[in-house]
C-alpha positions as CSV (number, residue, x, y, z in Angstrom):
1,M,0.0,0.0,0.0
2,Q,1.3,3.4,-0.9
3,F,0.1,6.9,-0.1
4,K,-0.2,9.2,-3.1
5,L,-0.2,12.9,-3.1
6,D,0.6,15.0,-6.2
7,V,1.1,18.7,-5.7
8,N,-0.4,19.3,-9.2
9,D,-3.6,17.3,-8.4
10,N,-6.7,19.3,-7.6
11,R,-8.3,16.5,-5.6
12,S,-8.2,17.0,-1.8
13,G,-7.1,14.1,0.4
14,I,-4.7,11.3,0.2
15,R,-5.2,8.3,-2.0
16,L,-4.1,4.8,-1.2
17,D,-3.0,2.2,-3.8
18,F,-5.2,-0.7,-2.9
19,K,-6.5,-3.7,-4.9
20,L,-9.8,-5.2,-4.0
21,P,-12.8,-6.6,-6.0
22,V,-15.5,-4.0,-6.7
23,D,-19.0,-4.3,-8.0
24,L,-20.3,-1.1,-9.4
25,F,-24.0,-0.7,-10.3
26,C,-24.7,2.2,-12.7
27,H,-28.3,3.3,-12.2
28,G,-28.8,5.3,-15.4
29,S,-27.4,2.7,-17.8
30,D,-28.7,-0.2,-15.6
31,I,-25.4,-2.0,-15.8
32,L,-23.3,-4.0,-13.2
33,I,-19.6,-3.6,-13.6
34,N,-17.1,-6.0,-12.1
35,G,-13.8,-4.5,-11.5
36,V,-10.7,-4.0,-9.3
37,M,-10.1,-1.0,-7.1
38,V,-6.8,0.7,-8.1
39,N,-6.8,3.4,-5.4
40,V,-9.1,4.8,-2.9
41,S,-9.5,8.0,-0.9
42,V,-12.1,9.4,1.5
43,H,-13.8,11.1,-1.4
44,G,-13.7,8.4,-4.2
45,M,-11.9,5.6,-6.0
46,L,-10.5,4.5,-9.3
47,I,-11.8,1.2,-10.6
48,E,-10.2,-0.9,-13.4
49,M,-12.9,-2.7,-15.2
50,L,-12.6,-6.4,-16.0
51,D,-14.7,-5.9,-19.1
52,E,-13.5,-2.9,-21.2
53,K,-16.8,-2.9,-23.1
54,S,-18.6,-1.8,-19.9
55,C,-17.1,1.7,-20.4
56,D,-19.1,2.2,-23.5
57,S,-22.4,2.1,-21.6
58,V,-21.6,4.3,-18.7
59,M,-22.3,8.0,-18.7
60,L,-20.4,10.8,-17.0
61,K,-22.1,12.1,-13.8
62,E,-24.2,8.9,-13.7
63,D,-25.3,7.8,-10.2
64,C,-23.9,4.5,-9.1
65,T,-23.6,2.3,-6.1
66,A,-20.3,0.4,-5.2
67,K,-19.6,-2.7,-3.2
68,V,-16.1,-3.6,-2.0
69,V,-15.2,-7.0,-0.6
70,F,-12.3,-7.8,1.8
71,T,-11.8,-11.6,1.8
72,G,-10.1,-13.3,4.8
73,K,-9.2,-16.9,5.4
74,G,-12.5,-17.7,7.1
75,S,-14.7,-14.7,6.5
76,R,-15.5,-11.7,4.3
77,L,-16.0,-8.0,5.1
78,V,-18.3,-6.2,2.7
79,I,-18.6,-2.4,2.4
80,E,-21.7,-1.8,0.3
81,D,-24.1,0.9,-0.6
82,L,-21.3,3.4,-1.4
83,H,-23.3,6.0,-3.3
84,A,-21.3,7.9,-5.8
85,K,-21.2,9.6,-9.2
86,V,-19.0,8.7,-12.2
87,V,-16.5,11.6,-12.6
88,R,-14.0,10.3,-15.1
89,I,-14.1,7.6,-17.8
90,E,-11.0,6.2,-19.4
91,S,-10.4,3.2,-21.7
92,K,-10.2,0.6,-18.9
93,C,-11.0,2.6,-15.8
94,L,-13.7,4.6,-14.1
95,A,-13.3,7.2,-11.4
96,I,-16.1,7.7,-8.9
97,Q,-16.7,10.4,-6.3
98,F,-18.6,9.4,-3.2
99,I,-21.7,11.3,-2.3
100,K,-20.6,11.3,1.4
101,P,-17.1,10.8,2.7
102,L,-16.0,7.2,3.1
103,E,-16.3,6.6,6.8
104,W,-14.6,3.2,6.5
105,F,-11.4,4.6,4.9
106,L,-9.2,3.7,8.0
107,L,-10.1,0.0,7.4
108,F,-7.9,0.0,4.3
109,N,-4.8,0.5,6.4
110,V,-5.9,-2.2,8.9
111,Y,-6.6,-4.7,6.1
112,K,-3.6,-3.9,3.9
113,G,-2.6,-7.6,3.8
114,R,-6.0,-8.6,2.6
115,Q,-5.8,-7.0,-0.9
116,L,-5.4,-8.8,-4.2
117,R,-1.9,-9.5,-5.4
């Protein structure tokens, strides 16, 4: 896990490089996207999509709901109902901004060993 802060970046807050499975449901296009979190902050996350074609259906500023799953040896921890908006669309990635700050952000530091490799 690595903290990221770029002085030329307009976003506030620190982002953490973190890889976890993410399900993102986009309400306007009625599509479920399976992806992998690339980084996360209190205000949003960058998601790499497992199916690049999903990008074609998603709209900028579209309302969405994300679910993140931490998998342990004998259990799972699920953070769901993360309400957000799509703020950037790239060829393989989507950036979302949370409607409310991510109150579970500190868990990512606690669970740093539970991310995808």
